[in-house]
C-alpha positions as CSV (number, residue, x, y, z in Angstrom):
1,X,-10.5,-34.7,-40.4
2,X,-14.0,-35.5,-39.1
3,X,-12.7,-35.4,-35.5
4,X,-11.1,-32.0,-36.2
5,X,-14.4,-30.7,-37.7
6,X,-16.3,-31.8,-34.6
7,X,-13.8,-30.2,-32.2
8,X,-13.7,-26.9,-34.1
9,X,-17.4,-26.7,-34.5
10,X,-17.8,-27.0,-30.8
11,X,-15.0,-24.6,-29.9
12,X,-15.7,-21.8,-32.4
13,X,-19.5,-22.2,-32.8
14,X,-20.6,-18.9,-31.4
15,X,-23.8,-16.9,-31.8
16,X,-24.6,-13.3,-31.0
17,X,-28.2,-12.3,-30.5
18,X,-28.7,-8.6,-31.3
19,X,-31.8,-6.5,-30.9
20,X,-35.1,-8.2,-32.0
21,X,-35.0,-6.2,-35.2
22,X,-31.5,-7.6,-36.1
23,X,-30.4,-10.9,-37.4
24,X,-28.7,-13.8,-35.6
25,X,-25.1,-14.1,-36.7
26,X,-23.3,-17.4,-36.5
27,X,-19.6,-17.7,-37.1
28,X,-17.4,-20.7,-37.7
29,X,-13.7,-21.1,-38.3
30,X,-12.8,-23.5,-41.1
31,X,-9.7,-24.7,-42.9
32,X,-9.4,-23.5,-46.5
33,X,-9.7,-27.1,-47.8
34,X,-12.9,-27.8,-45.9
35,X,-16.4,-26.8,-47.0
36,X,-18.3,-24.6,-44.6
37,X,-20.4,-26.7,-42.3
38,X,-24.2,-26.2,-42.5
39,X,-25.5,-23.9,-39.8
40,X,-29.0,-25.4,-39.2
41,X,-32.0,-26.7,-41.1
42,X,-33.8,-23.4,-40.5
43,X,-31.2,-21.1,-42.1
44,X,-32.9,-20.4,-45.3
45,X,-36.4,-20.3,-43.7
46,X,-35.5,-17.8,-41.0
47,X,-33.6,-15.4,-43.3
48,X,-36.8,-14.8,-45.3
49,X,-38.9,-13.9,-42.3
50,X,-38.9,-10.2,-41.5
51,X,-40.8,-8.0,-39.1
52,X,-43.1,-8.6,-36.2
53,X,-44.0,-11.9,-34.7
54,X,-42.6,-13.8,-37.7
55,X,-39.1,-12.5,-37.2
56,X,-39.2,-13.1,-33.4
57,X,-40.5,-16.7,-33.9
58,X,-37.8,-17.4,-36.5
59,X,-35.2,-16.1,-34.0
60,X,-36.4,-18.3,-31.2
61,X,-36.4,-21.4,-33.5
62,X,-32.9,-20.6,-34.7
63,X,-31.6,-20.3,-31.2
64,X,-33.2,-23.6,-30.2
65,X,-31.7,-25.3,-33.3
66,X,-28.2,-24.0,-32.5
67,X,-28.5,-25.2,-28.9
68,X,-29.6,-28.7,-30.0
69,X,-26.8,-28.9,-32.6
70,X,-24.3,-28.0,-29.9
71,X,-25.6,-30.7,-27.7
72,X,-25.3,-33.2,-30.5
73,X,-21.7,-32.1,-31.2
74,X,-20.8,-32.6,-27.5
75,X,-22.3,-36.1,-27.6
76,X,-20.3,-36.9,-30.8
77,X,-17.1,-35.5,-29.4
78,X,-17.4,-37.6,-26.3
79,X,-17.3,-40.7,-28.6
80,X,-14.0,-39.4,-30.1
81,X,-11.6,-38.5,-27.3
82,X,-8.7,-38.3,-29.7
83,X,-10.1,-35.1,-31.1
84,X,-8.9,-33.2,-28.1
85,X,-5.3,-34.4,-28.3
86,X,-2.3,-32.0,-28.3
87,X,-2.0,-32.4,-32.1
88,X,-5.1,-30.3,-32.7
89,X,-4.7,-26.6,-33.2
90,X,-8.2,-25.9,-32.1
91,X,-8.0,-27.3,-28.6
92,X,-8.5,-24.7,-25.9
93,X,-5.5,-24.0,-23.8
94,X,-5.7,-25.4,-20.2
95,X,-7.1,-23.0,-17.7
96,X,-5.4,-22.2,-14.4
97,X,-6.5,-24.5,-11.6
98,X,-8.9,-22.8,-9.2
99,X,-6.5,-22.9,-6.2
100,X,-3.2,-22.8,-8.1
101,X,-0.8,-20.2,-6.7
102,X,0.3,-17.5,-9.1
103,X,3.8,-16.2,-8.4
104,X,4.7,-12.5,-9.0
105,X,8.1,-10.9,-8.8
106,X,8.6,-7.2,-8.4
107,X,11.8,-5.1,-7.8
108,X,11.0,-2.3,-5.5
109,X,13.4,0.1,-3.7
110,X,12.9,3.3,-1.8
111,X,10.0,5.3,-0.4
112,X,8.4,6.4,-3.7
113,X,8.5,3.0,-5.3
114,X,7.0,1.4,-2.2
115,X,4.1,3.8,-2.4
116,X,3.6,3.3,-6.1
117,X,3.7,-0.5,-6.0
118,X,0.6,-0.5,-3.7
119,X,-1.6,0.7,-6.6
120,X,-0.3,-2.2,-8.7
121,X,-1.0,-4.7,-5.9
122,X,-4.5,-3.3,-5.5
123,X,-5.3,-3.8,-9.2
124,X,-4.1,-7.4,-9.0
125,X,-6.0,-8.2,-5.9
126,X,-9.2,-6.6,-7.2
127,X,-9.4,-9.0,-10.2
128,X,-7.7,-12.1,-8.8
129,X,-9.4,-15.4,-8.2
130,X,-6.3,-17.4,-7.2
131,X,-3.9,-17.5,-4.3
132,X,-0.9,-15.1,-4.9
133,X,2.7,-15.3,-3.9
134,X,4.6,-12.0,-4.2
135,X,8.3,-12.1,-4.4
136,X,9.7,-8.6,-3.6
137,X,13.4,-7.8,-4.3
138,X,13.9,-4.7,-2.1
139,X,16.3,-2.5,-0.3
140,X,16.0,-2.2,3.5
141,X,13.6,0.8,3.3
142,X,11.1,-0.9,1.0
143,X,11.2,-4.2,3.0
144,X,10.4,-2.3,6.2
145,X,7.5,-0.5,4.5
146,X,6.0,-3.4,2.6
147,X,6.5,-6.1,5.3
148,X,4.5,-3.9,7.7
149,X,1.9,-3.1,5.1
150,X,1.2,-6.7,4.1
151,X,1.4,-7.9,7.7
152,X,-1.4,-5.4,8.7
153,X,-3.3,-5.8,5.4
154,X,-4.0,-9.5,6.2
155,X,-5.3,-10.4,2.7
156,X,-6.3,-14.1,2.6
157,X,-4.5,-16.4,0.3
158,X,-1.6,-14.0,-0.2
159,X,2.0,-14.8,0.7
160,X,4.9,-12.4,0.6
161,X,8.6,-13.0,0.5
162,X,11.5,-10.5,0.5
163,X,14.9,-10.8,-1.1
164,X,17.7,-8.4,-0.1
165,X,18.6,-6.3,-3.1
166,X,21.8,-5.1,-1.4
167,X,23.1,-8.7,-1.6
168,X,22.5,-8.6,-5.3
169,X,24.2,-5.3,-6.2
170,X,27.5,-6.9,-6.9
171,X,25.9,-9.1,-9.5
172,X,25.0,-6.0,-11.7
173,X,27.0,-3.1,-10.3
174,X,29.6,-3.6,-13.0
175,X,27.1,-2.5,-15.7
176,X,27.1,1.3,-16.3
177,X,23.4,2.4,-16.5
178,X,21.9,5.8,-17.4
179,X,18.3,4.8,-16.7
180,X,16.6,6.7,-13.8
181,X,15.9,3.3,-12.0
182,X,19.6,3.1,-11.3
183,X,21.1,-0.2,-10.2
184,X,17.7,-1.6,-9.2
185,X,16.7,-1.4,-12.9
186,X,19.1,-4.2,-13.6
187,X,18.0,-6.7,-11.0
188,X,15.5,-8.6,-13.1
189,X,18.5,-10.1,-14.9
190,X,19.4,-12.1,-11.8
191,X,16.0,-13.5,-10.8
192,X,16.9,-17.0,-11.8
193,X,19.6,-16.9,-9.2
194,X,17.6,-14.9,-6.6
195,X,14.3,-16.7,-6.5
196,X,13.9,-20.1,-4.9
197,X,15.4,-22.9,-7.0
198,X,12.2,-24.9,-7.0
199,X,10.1,-22.0,-8.4
200,X,9.5,-22.9,-12.0
201,X,7.7,-19.9,-13.4
202,X,7.0,-16.3,-12.4
203,X,5.4,-13.2,-13.7
204,X,7.7,-10.2,-13.4
205,X,6.2,-6.7,-13.2
206,X,7.4,-3.1,-13.0
207,X,6.0,-1.0,-10.2
208,X,4.2,1.3,-12.6
209,X,1.8,-1.3,-13.9
210,X,-2.0,-1.4,-13.6
211,X,-4.1,-4.5,-14.2
212,X,-7.5,-4.4,-15.8
213,X,-8.1,-8.1,-15.7
214,X,-7.5,-11.3,-13.7
215,X,-3.7,-12.0,-13.6
216,X,-4.6,-15.7,-14.0
217,X,-5.3,-15.0,-17.7
218,X,-1.6,-13.9,-18.0
219,X,-0.5,-16.9,-16.0
220,X,-2.3,-19.2,-18.4
221,X,-0.2,-17.9,-21.3
222,X,2.7,-20.1,-19.9
223,X,0.8,-23.1,-21.5
224,X,1.3,-21.6,-24.9
225,X,5.1,-21.6,-24.7
226,X,6.6,-24.0,-27.3
227,X,10.1,-25.4,-27.9
228,X,12.8,-23.4,-26.3
229,X,10.6,-20.4,-25.5
230,X,11.4,-19.2,-22.0
231,X,10.6,-15.5,-22.1
232,X,7.1,-14.0,-22.6
233,X,7.3,-10.4,-23.7
234,X,5.3,-7.7,-25.5
235,X,6.8,-5.9,-28.4
236,X,8.2,-2.4,-27.6
237,X,5.6,0.2,-28.7
238,X,8.0,3.0,-29.4
239,X,10.6,3.5,-32.1
240,X,13.4,3.4,-29.6
241,X,15.2,0.3,-30.9
242,X,14.7,1.4,-34.5
243,X,17.2,4.2,-33.8
244,X,15.4,7.0,-35.6
245,X,14.1,9.1,-32.7
246,X,16.7,11.8,-33.1
247,X,20.0,12.4,-34.9
248,X,22.9,10.1,-33.7
249,X,20.4,8.0,-31.7
250,X,22.2,4.7,-31.2
251,X,20.2,2.1,-29.2
252,X,21.3,-1.4,-28.1
253,X,20.7,-4.2,-30.7
254,X,17.2,-5.6,-30.7
255,X,15.0,-7.9,-32.8
256,X,12.9,-5.5,-34.9
257,X,11.2,-3.1,-32.6
258,X,12.5,-4.9,-29.6
259,X,10.6,-6.0,-26.5
260,X,9.5,-4.1,-23.4
261,X,10.4,-5.7,-20.0
262,X,7.7,-4.0,-17.9
263,X,5.8,-7.4,-18.0
264,X,7.8,-10.6,-18.4
265,X,6.8,-14.3,-18.2
266,X,9.9,-16.2,-17.0
267,X,10.2,-20.0,-17.2
268,X,12.8,-20.1,-14.5
269,X,13.5,-23.9,-14.7
270,X,14.2,-23.8,-18.4
271,X,16.3,-20.6,-18.1
272,X,18.5,-22.2,-15.5
273,X,19.0,-25.2,-17.8
274,X,20.0,-22.8,-20.6
275,X,22.6,-21.2,-18.3
276,X,20.9,-17.9,-18.4
277,X,23.4,-16.2,-16.1
278,X,26.3,-16.9,-18.4
279,X,24.2,-16.0,-21.5
280,X,23.2,-12.5,-20.4
281,X,26.6,-11.7,-18.9
282,X,28.6,-12.6,-22.0
283,X,26.2,-10.6,-24.1
284,X,26.4,-7.5,-21.8
285,X,30.2,-7.6,-21.7
286,X,30.4,-7.8,-25.5
287,X,27.9,-5.0,-26.2
288,X,29.3,-2.7,-23.5
289,X,32.6,-2.6,-25.3
290,X,30.9,-0.4,-27.9
291,X,27.8,0.9,-26.1
292,X,29.6,1.9,-22.9
293,X,26.4,1.9,-20.8
294,X,22.8,0.9,-20.9
295,X,20.0,3.5,-21.5
296,X,17.0,1.3,-20.6
297,X,18.6,-0.8,-17.9
298,X,17.7,-4.6,-18.0
299,X,15.6,-4.0,-21.2
300,X,18.7,-3.3,-23.3
301,X,20.4,-6.5,-22.2
302,X,17.3,-8.7,-22.6
303,X,16.9,-7.4,-26.1
304,X,20.6,-7.9,-27.0
305,X,20.3,-11.6,-25.9
306,X,17.0,-12.0,-27.8
307,X,18.6,-10.5,-31.0
308,X,21.1,-13.4,-30.9
309,X,18.6,-16.0,-29.7
310,X,15.1,-15.2,-31.1
311,X,13.8,-18.7,-30.3
312,X,13.8,-17.7,-26.6
313,X,10.8,-15.4,-26.9
314,X,7.1,-16.1,-26.9
315,X,5.6,-12.8,-28.1
316,X,2.6,-11.8,-26.0
317,X,-0.3,-9.8,-27.5
318,X,0.3,-6.1,-27.0
319,X,-2.7,-5.7,-24.7
320,X,-0.6,-7.4,-21.9
321,X,1.6,-4.4,-21.8
322,X,0.1,-1.2,-23.3
323,X,3.0,1.2,-23.0
324,X,2.2,4.9,-22.4
325,X,5.6,6.3,-23.2
326,X,6.3,9.7,-24.9
327,X,7.0,8.1,-28.3
328,X,4.3,5.4,-28.0
329,X,2.6,3.4,-30.7
330,X,0.2,1.9,-28.1
331,X,-2.8,3.5,-29.8
332,X,-2.3,1.1,-32.7
333,X,-2.3,-1.9,-30.3
334,X,-6.0,-1.9,-29.6
335,X,-9.3,-1.0,-31.2
336,X,-11.2,-0.3,-28.0
337,X,-10.0,0.5,-24.5
338,X,-12.2,-2.3,-23.2
339,X,-9.8,-4.8,-24.9
340,X,-6.9,-3.7,-22.6
341,X,-5.6,-6.0,-19.9
342,X,-2.4,-4.3,-18.6
343,X,-1.5,-0.6,-18.7
344,X,2.2,0.4,-18.2
345,X,2.9,4.0,-17.2
346,X,6.5,3.7,-18.4
347,X,7.0,7.4,-19.2
348,X,8.9,9.5,-16.7
349,X,6.0,11.9,-17.0
350,X,3.6,9.1,-15.9
351,X,0.0,10.4,-15.7
352,X,0.9,13.4,-17.9
353,X,1.7,11.3,-20.9
354,X,0.2,12.1,-24.3
355,X,-2.4,9.6,-25.5
356,X,-5.9,10.1,-27.0
357,X,-7.3,7.8,-24.3
358,X,-5.2,9.1,-21.5
359,X,-8.2,10.2,-19.5
360,X,-9.5,6.7,-19.5
361,X,-6.1,5.3,-18.4
362,X,-5.8,8.0,-15.7
363,X,-9.2,7.3,-14.3
364,X,-8.6,3.6,-14.2
365,X,-5.3,4.2,-12.3
366,X,-6.9,6.7,-9.9
367,X,-9.7,4.2,-9.2
368,X,-7.1,1.8,-7.7
369,X,-5.0,4.5,-6.2
370,X,-7.9,5.6,-4.0
371,X,-9.6,2.3,-3.7
372,X,-10.3,1.1,-0.1
373,X,-7.7,-1.6,0.4
374,X,-9.8,-3.1,3.3
375,X,-12.3,-4.3,0.7
376,X,-9.7,-6.5,-0.8
377,X,-9.5,-8.7,2.3
378,X,-12.2,-11.1,0.8
379,X,-11.7,-14.8,1.1
380,X,-11.1,-17.1,-1.9
381,X,-14.0,-19.5,-1.4
382,X,-13.1,-23.2,-2.0
383,X,-9.3,-22.6,-1.5
384,X,-7.7,-23.7,1.8
385,X,-6.4,-20.9,3.9
386,X,-5.1,-20.7,7.4
387,X,-7.6,-19.2,9.9
388,X,-6.3,-15.9,11.3
389,X,-5.6,-15.7,15.0
390,X,-7.6,-12.5,15.0
391,X,-10.7,-14.4,13.9
392,X,-10.4,-16.7,16.9
393,X,-9.9,-13.8,19.3
394,X,-12.9,-11.9,18.0
395,X,-15.1,-15.1,18.1
396,X,-14.4,-15.2,21.9
397,X,-16.0,-11.8,22.4
398,X,-19.6,-11.5,23.5
399,X,-21.5,-9.8,20.7
400,X,-24.4,-9.1,23.1
401,X,-22.1,-7.1,25.3
402,X,-23.2,-3.4,25.1
403,X,-19.5,-2.5,24.9
404,X,-18.7,-5.1,22.2
405,X,-17.6,-2.5,19.7
406,X,-15.2,-0.9,22.1
407,X,-13.7,-4.3,23.0
408,X,-13.5,-5.3,19.3
409,X,-11.5,-2.2,18.4
410,X,-8.7,-3.2,20.7
411,X,-8.1,-6.2,18.4
412,X,-8.7,-4.6,15.1
413,X,-5.6,-4.7,12.9
414,X,-5.4,-1.5,10.9
415,X,-3.6,-1.5,7.6
416,X,-0.5,0.6,8.0
417,X,1.9,2.2,5.5
418,X,5.0,3.4,7.3
419,X,7.1,6.2,5.8
420,X,4.5,7.3,3.2
421,X,7.0,10.0,2.1
422,X,10.7,10.2,1.8
423,X,12.5,10.2,5.2
424,X,16.0,11.2,6.1
425,X,17.5,11.2,9.5
426,X,21.2,11.4,10.7
427,X,21.6,10.3,14.3
428,X,23.3,12.8,16.6
429,X,26.6,11.7,18.1
430,X,25.8,12.9,21.6
431,X,22.7,10.6,22.2
432,X,20.5,13.4,23.3
433,X,18.2,13.7,20.2
434,X,14.4,13.9,20.7
435,X,11.6,13.1,18.3
436,X,8.2,14.8,18.5
437,X,5.4,12.2,18.4
438,X,1.8,13.0,17.4
439,X,-1.2,11.7,15.6
440,X,-3.8,13.4,13.4
441,X,-6.7,13.0,11.0
442,X,-7.5,14.9,7.8
443,X,-9.2,17.8,9.7
444,X,-5.9,18.7,11.5
445,X,-3.7,18.7,8.4
446,X,-3.3,22.5,8.5
447,X,-1.2,22.2,11.7
448,X,1.7,20.4,10.0
449,X,3.4,23.4,8.6
450,X,3.1,25.4,11.8
451,X,4.6,22.5,13.9
452,X,7.5,22.2,11.4
453,X,8.2,25.9,11.9
454,X,8.2,25.5,15.7
455,X,10.1,22.2,16.0
456,X,13.3,21.7,13.9
457,X,14.1,18.2,15.2
458,X,12.8,14.8,13.9
459,X,9.0,14.2,14.0
460,X,7.1,11.0,13.9
461,X,3.4,11.3,12.8
462,X,0.6,8.7,12.5
463,X,-2.1,9.9,10.2
464,X,-5.6,8.3,10.3
465,X,-6.8,8.4,6.7
466,X,-8.8,6.6,4.1
467,X,-7.1,5.6,0.9
468,X,-8.6,8.6,-0.9
469,X,-7.5,11.0,1.9
470,X,-4.0,9.6,1.8
471,X,-3.7,10.8,-1.8
472,X,-5.1,14.2,-0.8
473,X,-2.5,14.4,1.9
474,X,0.2,13.4,-0.6
475,X,-0.8,16.2,-2.9
476,X,-0.9,18.7,0.0
477,X,2.5,17.7,1.2
478,X,4.1,17.8,-2.2
479,X,2.7,21.2,-2.8
480,X,4.1,22.6,0.5
481,X,7.6,24.1,0.5
482,X,7.7,23.9,4.3
483,X,7.0,20.1,4.4
484,X,9.1,19.2,1.3
485,X,12.1,21.1,2.8
486,X,11.9,18.7,5.9
487,X,13.3,15.3,5.4
488,X,13.3,14.3,9.1
489,X,9.5,14.0,9.3
490,X,8.2,10.4,9.2
491,X,4.6,10.2,8.0
492,X,2.9,6.9,8.8
493,X,-0.5,6.2,7.3
494,X,-2.9,4.1,9.4
495,X,-6.0,3.4,7.2
496,X,-9.5,4.0,8.5
497,X,-11.5,1.1,9.7
498,X,-14.3,0.8,12.3
499,X,-16.3,3.4,14.0
500,X,-13.9,4.7,16.6
501,X,-10.8,6.9,16.3
502,X,-8.0,4.6,17.4
503,X,-6.0,7.4,19.2
504,X,-3.7,5.2,21.2
505,X,-3.0,2.8,18.4
506,X,-1.9,5.8,16.3
507,X,0.3,7.0,19.1
508,X,1.9,3.6,19.4
509,X,2.5,3.4,15.6
510,X,4.3,6.8,15.7
511,X,6.3,5.8,18.8
512,X,7.5,2.6,17.3
513,X,9.1,4.5,14.4
514,X,11.1,6.8,16.7
515,X,14.8,6.3,16.1
516,X,16.2,8.8,18.6
517,X,16.9,8.0,22.3
518,X,14.1,10.2,23.5
519,X,10.6,11.2,22.4
520,X,8.3,14.1,23.2
521,X,4.7,12.8,23.4
522,X,2.6,15.7,22.1
523,X,-0.7,16.2,20.2
524,X,-1.1,17.7,16.8
525,X,-3.1,20.7,17.9
526,X,-0.3,22.0,20.2
527,X,2.5,24.3,19.0
528,X,5.7,23.9,21.0
529,X,7.5,27.0,22.0
530,X,10.3,28.1,19.7
531,X,13.5,26.4,20.7
532,X,11.9,23.6,22.7
533,X,13.8,21.0,20.7
534,X,17.2,22.3,21.8
535,X,15.9,23.0,25.4
536,X,14.8,19.3,25.7
537,X,18.2,18.1,24.5
538,X,20.0,20.1,27.1
539,X,17.6,18.9,29.7
540,X,18.5,15.3,28.8
541,X,22.1,16.0,30.0
542,X,21.2,18.3,32.9
543,X,18.7,15.7,34.4
544,X,20.8,12.6,33.5
545,X,17.8,11.1,31.6
546,X,20.0,8.2,30.3
547,X,20.3,6.8,33.8
548,X,17.0,7.7,35.4
549,X,13.4,7.0,34.7
550,X,12.1,10.5,34.3
551,X,9.1,12.0,32.5
552,X,9.9,15.7,31.8
553,X,6.6,17.7,31.9
554,X,6.1,20.5,29.4
555,X,3.4,22.9,30.8
556,X,0.4,23.2,28.5
557,X,-1.5,26.4,27.8
558,X,-4.3,27.3,25.4
559,X,-5.8,30.2,23.5
560,X,-9.3,30.7,22.4
561,X,-8.1,33.0,19.6
562,X,-7.6,31.7,16.1
563,X,-4.9,34.4,15.5
564,X,-2.3,34.5,18.2
565,X,1.0,36.4,18.5
566,X,2.9,33.4,19.7
567,X,5.0,34.3,22.8
568,X,8.7,34.1,22.2
569,X,9.6,33.9,25.9
570,X,8.3,32.8,29.2
571,X,8.0,36.5,30.2
572,X,5.8,37.2,27.2
573,X,3.7,34.1,27.9
574,X,3.1,35.2,31.5
575,X,2.1,38.7,30.2
576,X,-0.5,37.1,27.9
577,X,-1.7,34.8,30.7
578,X,-2.3,37.9,32.9
579,X,-4.2,39.7,30.1
580,X,-6.5,36.7,29.5
581,X,-5.1,36.0,26.0
582,X,-3.8,32.6,27.3
583,X,-5.1,30.2,29.9
584,X,-3.7,27.1,31.5
585,X,-4.9,24.1,29.4
586,X,-8.5,23.0,30.0
587,X,-8.8,25.6,32.7
588,X,-12.5,26.1,31.9
589,X,-13.6,22.4,31.5
590,X,-11.1,20.0,33.1
591,X,-8.6,21.5,35.5
592,X,-7.7,18.1,37.0
593,X,-5.9,17.0,33.9
594,X,-3.0,19.5,34.4
595,X,-3.5,20.8,38.0
596,X,-0.5,18.7,39.4
597,X,1.8,20.6,37.1
598,X,1.4,23.4,39.7
599,X,1.3,26.4,37.4
600,X,1.6,28.8,40.3
601,X,5.0,27.4,41.1
602,X,6.0,27.3,37.4
603,X,5.5,31.1,37.1
604,X,8.5,31.8,39.3
605,X,10.5,28.6,38.9
606,X,14.0,28.8,37.5
607,X,15.0,25.1,38.1
608,X,13.2,21.9,37.3
609,X,10.9,20.7,40.1
610,X,9.3,17.3,40.9
611,X,5.5,16.8,41.1
612,X,3.5,13.8,42.3
613,X,1.0,11.8,40.3
614,X,-2.7,12.6,41.0
615,X,-5.9,11.1,39.6
616,X,-6.7,12.1,36.0
617,X,-3.2,13.7,35.5
618,X,-2.4,13.8,31.8
619,X,0.6,16.1,31.1
620,X,2.6,16.1,27.9
621,X,6.0,14.6,28.6
622,X,9.4,13.7,27.2
623,X,10.5,10.2,28.0
624,X,13.0,7.6,26.9
625,X,12.2,5.6,23.8
626,X,11.8,2.4,25.9
627,X,8.9,3.8,27.9
628,X,5.6,1.8,27.8
629,X,3.1,2.1,25.0
630,X,-0.4,3.5,25.3
631,X,-3.3,1.1,26.1
632,X,-5.3,0.3,23.0
633,X,-8.6,-0.3,24.7
634,X,-9.1,3.4,25.0
635,X,-10.4,4.8,21.7
636,X,-12.0,8.0,20.7
637,X,-12.3,10.5,23.6
638,X,-11.5,9.9,27.2
639,X,-8.8,8.4,29.4
640,X,-6.3,7.6,26.6
641,X,-3.5,9.8,28.0
642,X,-4.5,9.4,31.7
643,X,-4.0,5.6,31.5
644,X,-0.6,6.1,30.0
645,X,0.6,8.5,32.7
646,X,-0.8,6.2,35.3
647,X,1.3,3.4,33.9
648,X,4.4,5.6,33.9
649,X,3.8,6.3,37.5
650,X,3.3,2.6,38.2
651,X,6.7,1.9,36.6
652,X,8.2,4.5,39.0
653,X,8.8,7.3,36.5
654,X,9.6,10.6,38.2
655,X,7.6,13.6,36.9
656,X,9.7,16.7,36.6
657,X,8.3,20.0,35.4
658,X,10.6,22.1,33.1
659,X,10.6,25.7,34.3
660,X,11.3,27.3,30.9
661,X,9.3,25.1,28.6
662,X,5.7,25.5,27.3
663,X,3.3,24.6,24.6
664,X,0.1,26.2,23.5
665,X,-3.1,24.5,22.3
666,X,-4.6,26.1,19.2
667,X,-8.4,26.3,18.9
668,X,-10.4,24.1,16.6
669,X,-13.9,22.7,16.1
670,X,-14.8,19.8,18.5
671,X,-13.9,16.4,17.3
672,X,-16.5,13.8,16.3
673,X,-15.4,11.6,19.3
674,X,-15.8,14.3,22.0
675,X,-19.3,15.1,20.6
676,X,-20.2,11.4,20.8
677,X,-18.8,11.2,24.3
678,X,-21.0,14.1,25.4
679,X,-24.2,13.0,23.7
680,X,-24.1,9.2,24.1
681,X,-24.7,7.8,27.6
682,X,-23.7,4.3,26.5
683,X,-20.4,5.7,25.3
684,X,-19.7,7.1,28.8
685,X,-20.9,3.9,30.5
686,X,-18.5,1.8,28.4
687,X,-15.6,4.2,29.1
688,X,-16.2,3.8,32.8
689,X,-16.2,0.0,32.4
690,X,-12.9,0.1,30.4
691,X,-11.3,2.3,33.1
692,X,-12.3,-0.2,35.8
693,X,-10.9,-3.1,33.8
694,X,-7.7,-1.2,33.1
695,X,-7.2,-0.6,36.9
696,X,-7.8,-4.2,37.6
697,X,-5.1,-5.1,35.1
698,X,-2.8,-2.6,36.7
699,X,-3.3,-4.3,40.1
700,X,-2.4,-7.7,38.6
701,X,0.7,-6.3,36.9
702,X,2.0,-4.0,39.6
703,X,0.6,-5.6,42.8
704,X,-0.1,-3.7,46.0
705,X,1.4,-0.4,44.8
706,X,-1.3,-0.1,42.1
707,X,-4.1,-0.1,44.7
708,X,-3.6,3.7,45.1
709,X,-5.1,4.2,41.6
710,X,-8.3,2.5,42.6
711,X,-8.5,4.7,45.7
712,X,-7.7,7.9,43.9
713,X,-10.3,7.2,41.3
714,X,-13.0,6.6,43.9
715,X,-12.1,9.8,45.7
716,X,-12.0,12.0,42.6
């Protein structure tokens, strides 16, 4: 009993110092049979001193006395090691080791869930102090999106594995399910079979979870499991399983209020020994004979098993899963929002749910939704991690080089979220389909609807946005009837990082997601002529693109007017050209870029004609999907398209101008990059250096034939 007293005095002896005008409170936990332990010799003395210096002096004496007694208790405890044995109820639970890996399993399928899960991951990464291993059970869509996202995110001490949900469908497809999550809402039932056999424990989370604390605190709860407890769950905070929500409401069987499966602690090794697979299957088969289907997917089956086997559950405090459903009792779960650890947006209405603290919850969620994910790339000090190849590459660059920032940009890995919105595309049977490829930032967003009206075919867009801008784009797109009516537009978010606009990286990202045989390489501030999509498809056949390396040139024009009656034919365009409403592109500032198109010949041409490459040529072209990518060394303004066209020529592509095709550049304010190019001499010096290095690389790759580019540049 003496040892127990020592342990508990040390563990629970807490003191809170309030304002100088307040008292010092000391609290201690005692057994009913034990007399309260004396606090300190100064207790009676200090309680009689009030006001001014006397009270302050008494407070300081009391603090020193408490500190001295705590030191004495520690010395005494060190002489009684048995006091910290497992038999003592007052022993603190073991903490999570500093570099212990925490395993998290998440079922995620489709475009929307892949987007939603990022907010959950951000909240976990923000608070975490341990290595993490995410186990994603995904369909092919989510795996493509999330594997690219994590690969480019490059967060230290984070490992990600994927498990094919399609291979698991047969395990649960026999269960009728009315829940909106569909068949994927049943896949938590088969995690013991899906996850690695040597994985002993895992935290299972829904995608609509937000963490407000370090996930290691939840991981530490595994140490509290006793006996045959294998499931850690929070009680359901609605009346669903009580069956009194409406007339004839008949829920699945549950223990009391039942349990919510948005957050689960699974002891996988023990579950396997208990033959979990057989246990839940037999229960589901029996209940489905009368219930016919599940209403809440896996949650109904988990609860039916628990009803029969209550010893399986370790009930978690409700703050580990504060449920914001329509019929919630979550407000009774906590006294203050600062007590909360995990928030679960488990209402179909999500952020519009009714709760007196919903503004606090919403603001917390929005904080992580728009949080800059690049800030989460911080190292875990003291834990071993593999050095990134990128770090070695960057260390080899000369930081004193005046063009260091340009060179560094070439190796920067930008976090990329492919297919940010739902995407649908059915391949054409004739292998002539063409995807329009472009890139943009927030200031060109207004062009999207117009382009969708001009081009009915598939589109692949790379958007250079911050996390907050990505959410603005999402709201813009979801509020646009034009954009929401188009399923064949792929939106790929490349998150902002560094001081340059990575124009060629963006083009490459959009090109890699093209799933048609051909692609039209455009820019976002150009409107293609009506019908260009079908015209290009016909040209594929006419010019035998499948068997020849051709780049089909679409002549480019521009208007200086913000309001333009878009020409519906070549004849109408020529009329506007003659009236001065339209001009050939860059006629006033950079004629060399499109002069080889030979606009004089185009005016009267009725058949496609070939043109030769010339220095600084940068037309907009349609090419096969296997054409070379853009060179990443060129960022911001200058030479980004020129270098690509040069490489097409080096690979012996034939440039063919289409006689009845055109596109028109719409006016806009100058970009930040062109302003920097014009005003910054060092910018122009570095661009010249990069051009020379690119030409040298071309010579090494393509040999003697590439010497003409050096000569042409010197003569231009």
